[in-house]
C-alpha positions in Angstrom: 0.0 0.0 0.0 1.4 3.4 -0.9 1.5 6.2 1.5 -1.0 8.2 -0.5 -3.4 5.2 -0.6 -3.0 4.8 3.1 -3.8 8.5 3.8 -6.8 8.2 1.4 -8.1 5.2 3.4 -7.6 7.2 6.7 -9.5 10.2 5.2 -12.4 7.9 4.2 -12.6 6.4 7.7 -12.5 9.8 9.3 -15.4 11.0 7.0 -17.4 7.9 7.8 -16.8 8.3 11.6 -17.5 12.1 11.3 -14.2 12.9 13.0 -13.8 16.7 13.4 -11.3 18.4 11.1 -9.7 20.5 13.9 -6.2 18.9 13.7 -6.5 16.8 10.6 -3.7 18.4 8.6 -1.2 18.2 11.5 -2.1 14.5 12.3 -1.8 13.5 8.6 1.6 15.1 8.5 2.6 13.0 11.5 1.1 9.8 9.9 3.0 10.5 6.7 6.3 11.0 8.6 5.7 7.7 10.4 4.9 5.9 7.1 8.1 7.4 5.6 10.2 6.2 8.6 8.5 2.8 8.4 9.4 2.4 4.7 13.0 3.4 5.5 13.3 0.7 8.1 11.4 -2.0 6.2 12.4 -1.5 2.5 11.8 -5.1 1.5 8.4 -5.8 2.9 6.3 -4.4 0.0 4.7 -1.7 2.2 3.2 -4.3 4.5 4.1 -2.2 7.5 2.3 0.8 6.1 -0.8 -1.4 5.5 -0.7 -2.8 9.0 -0.4 0.6 10.7 -3.1 2.0 8.4 -5.5 -0.7 9.4 -4.7 -0.1 13.1 -5.3 3.7 12.6 -8.6 3.0 10.9 -9.6 0.6 13.7 -8.8 3.3 16.3 -10.9 5.9 14.4 -13.9 3.5 14.1 -13.7 2.4 17.7 -12.9 5.8 19.4 -14.3 8.2 16.9 -11.1 10.2 17.0 -7.6 10.0 15.4 -4.9 8.2 17.4 -2.1 10.5 18.5 1.4 10.7 17.1 3.0 8.7 19.9 0.5 5.9 19.7 1.0 5.6 15.9 4.8 5.5 16.3 4.5 2.9 19.0 2.3 0.7 16.7 4.8 1.1 13.9 7.7 0.3 16.2 5.8 -2.8 17.4 5.4 -4.0 13.8 9.1 -3.6 13.3 9.9 -5.5 16.4 7.5 -8.3 15.5 9.2 -8.6 12.1 12.8 -8.3 13.4 13.5 -4.9 11.8 16.0 -2.9 13.8 15.2 0.7 14.8 17.8 3.2 15.7 17.2 5.4 18.8 17.7 8.3 16.4 14.9 7.1 14.1 11.4 8.7 14.3 10.0 5.3 15.3 12.6 4.9 18.1 11.6 8.2 19.7 
């Protein structure tokens, strides 16, 4: 799944759940930064990590009627990397 496709799916979930637009642009920037970092760490997984984290974000939106925060999204991406034996530097966005 491409990053743009992931963001489109997130936008659709937000519209369906009627999530307010108040911080949408800022949150989407953080999601994109997380997806970019995930692709850098997992270059050979055919964007599976992006798809997994996207599905988690959508689930959170549907369940809680709000966007998950930056820290929670990074933690989910980090968990994916750990489960699949991808190393994350402490200097990496996902390691923060």
